[in-house]
KEKE-467052 format. One line per field, with one value per residue (C-alpha): residue in one letter; x, y, z. Coordinates in steps of 0.001 Angstrom, whole numbers, plus 500000, padded with zeros to 6 digits. Example, Ala and Ser with C-alpha at 12.3 -4.5 7.8 and 13.67 -1.06 7.14 Angstrom:
minu c(A, S) $
xx c(512300, 513670) $
yy c(495500, 498940) $
zz c(507800, 507140) $
END
This chain:
minu c(M, S, P, K, T, P, K, E, S, L, T, I, L, T, D, M, V, L, P, A, E, T, N, P, L, N, N, L, F, G, G, E, L, L, A, R, M, D, R, A, C, S, I, A, A, R, R, H, S, R, R, I, V, V, T, A, S, V, N, H, V, S, F, A, K, A, V, P, V, G, S, V, V, T, V, E, A, R, V, S, R, A, F, K, S, S, M, E, V, Y, V, D, V, W, I, E, D, R, E, S, G, E, R, T, K, A, N, E, G, I, Y, T, F, V, A, V, D, E, T, G, S, P, V, P, V, P, P, I, E, P, E, T, D, L, E, K, E, R, F, A, G, A, L, R, R, K, Q, L, S, L, I, L, S, G, K, M, N, P, D, A, A, T, E, L, K, A, L, F, Q) $
xx c(131738, 134208, 136866, 140479, 143666, 146361, 148794, 146545, 147255, 150946, 152959, 156803, 158798, 162643, 164903, 168270, 168894, 170578, 172615, 169865, 167334, 169387, 169844, 173108, 173909, 173619, 170489, 167201, 164888, 161925, 159446, 161072, 160552, 156921, 156199, 157518, 155597, 152393, 152772, 153203, 150289, 148181, 148968, 148135, 144838, 143918, 144856, 142541, 139541, 140156, 138954, 140453, 141870, 142810, 144855, 142626, 145247, 148669, 147898, 151378, 154925, 157942, 161371, 163427, 166594, 168252, 168516, 171976, 172828, 173510, 171138, 168698, 165385, 162298, 158894, 156300, 152615, 149460, 145890, 145502, 141826, 138940, 135945, 132975, 134914, 138191, 141186, 144030, 147329, 150380, 153685, 157162, 160421, 163580, 167155, 169639, 173141, 175486, 177786, 175845, 172479, 170828, 167586, 166848, 163475, 164159, 160564, 156947, 153698, 150026, 147922, 144153, 142844, 139235, 137984, 136043, 134162, 134909, 133055, 134963, 132275, 133182, 132354, 132342, 135493, 135795, 136468, 139882, 140479, 143855, 145824, 149179, 149549, 150903, 148158, 145544, 147330, 147369, 143732, 142568, 144623, 143106, 139628, 141007, 143020, 139839, 137897, 140531, 140706, 136887, 136897, 139612, 137806, 134574, 132871, 132400, 131206, 133988, 131365, 130797, 134315, 133979, 137316, 139152, 137320, 138262, 141959, 141325, 138842) $
yy c(483763, 485197, 482627, 483274, 482252, 480007, 483013, 484787, 482191, 481737, 481481, 481560, 480660, 480714, 479611, 478041, 474507, 474614, 471756, 471268, 470385, 467710, 463903, 461975, 462445, 466164, 466400, 468101, 465867, 464845, 465815, 469291, 469691, 468390, 471047, 473706, 472487, 472291, 475972, 477141, 475303, 476456, 480125, 479510, 477955, 480808, 483327, 481568, 481250, 484048, 481796, 479514, 476437, 472975, 470329, 467529, 465320, 464993, 463264, 462924, 463768, 463048, 463234, 463225, 464888, 465222, 468888, 469322, 471410, 474971, 474808, 477583, 476085, 477617, 476238, 477409, 476544, 477580, 476305, 474031, 473366, 474250, 472098, 472893, 473665, 471935, 473023, 471012, 472889, 471809, 472582, 472578, 472627, 474132, 474189, 476812, 475928, 477799, 479022, 479476, 480359, 477934, 476411, 472569, 471082, 468725, 467785, 468215, 467476, 467694, 468690, 469091, 471785, 472658, 476087, 476311, 478912, 479816, 476689, 474418, 473883, 473638, 476716, 477347, 478521, 480267, 478320, 478255, 479550, 478163, 480309, 478584, 475149, 473786, 475266, 473684, 470246, 470348, 471574, 468745, 466209, 467278, 465954, 462561, 462455, 463442, 460824, 458100, 459195, 458933, 455432, 454087, 455427, 453819, 457216, 456966, 454105, 453513, 453817, 457443, 458384, 459811, 461615, 458521, 456269, 458541, 457768, 454147, 454446) $
zz c(296135, 293537, 292218, 293063, 291428, 292947, 292935, 295308, 297960, 297178, 300364, 300329, 303440, 303221, 306115, 306704, 307941, 311315, 313129, 315687, 312988, 311382, 311704, 312191, 308491, 308873, 306736, 307785, 309833, 307707, 310468, 310552, 306858, 307253, 309800, 307602, 304651, 306908, 308020, 304502, 303306, 306243, 305347, 301633, 302633, 304971, 302364, 299983, 302306, 304731, 307505, 310170, 308508, 309891, 308268, 307204, 305604, 304219, 300912, 299549, 300399, 298313, 299738, 296594, 297834, 301105, 302417, 304056, 307106, 306092, 303026, 302299, 301891, 300265, 300692, 298241, 298758, 296868, 296722, 293725, 293917, 296180, 296849, 299171, 302356, 301621, 299631, 298155, 298614, 296531, 298108, 296480, 298346, 296790, 298019, 296967, 295857, 298312, 295629, 292435, 294009, 291634, 292911, 292805, 293593, 296551, 297632, 297175, 298927, 298736, 301794, 302343, 304557, 305641, 306325, 309597, 311645, 315277, 316480, 314176, 311639, 308000, 305947, 302095, 300351, 297028, 293843, 292057, 288532, 287383, 284925, 284034, 282380, 285822, 287780, 285349, 285536, 289352, 289356, 287214, 289158, 292535, 291525, 290629, 293849, 295848, 294106, 294834, 298525, 298735, 297115, 299482, 302453, 301388, 300989, 297230, 294855, 292246, 289509, 290465, 290118, 286568, 286440, 287551, 285238, 282340, 282845, 281931, 278958) $
END
């Protein structure tokens, strides 16, 4: 399988926050934002693998800034690393200032998707070749995050987590 770059999976969803999608403080519901993030990540994973994909986990979500009603929200997702059949997808959420048009990063998340066949069995995915410094940083971090997750779930012996151990040596 030929490697792909993160930009080949880039998915950008832009939408406006409507009143029915907000909480009593007139900010976007967290669950609504998570759904938008999941959709963008799903499309990015599907673009990378060209297969059916399922959400395996939401590894990290950071709600750094409230998203007020009327905001233009842009969700950008791309595959940051591919493993055997799973893909880590990094997602950034931006809000646009109504007057200046300036974009501010409001939130981010990391999702894991698995590519499957029509019966739901995992299938191999192409590797990732990061190009930019940010892509390389996210690529390297993905292996450490995966090792930590495997250790916490009891599926990996901490001594085998070479990437994680290297952080502390």
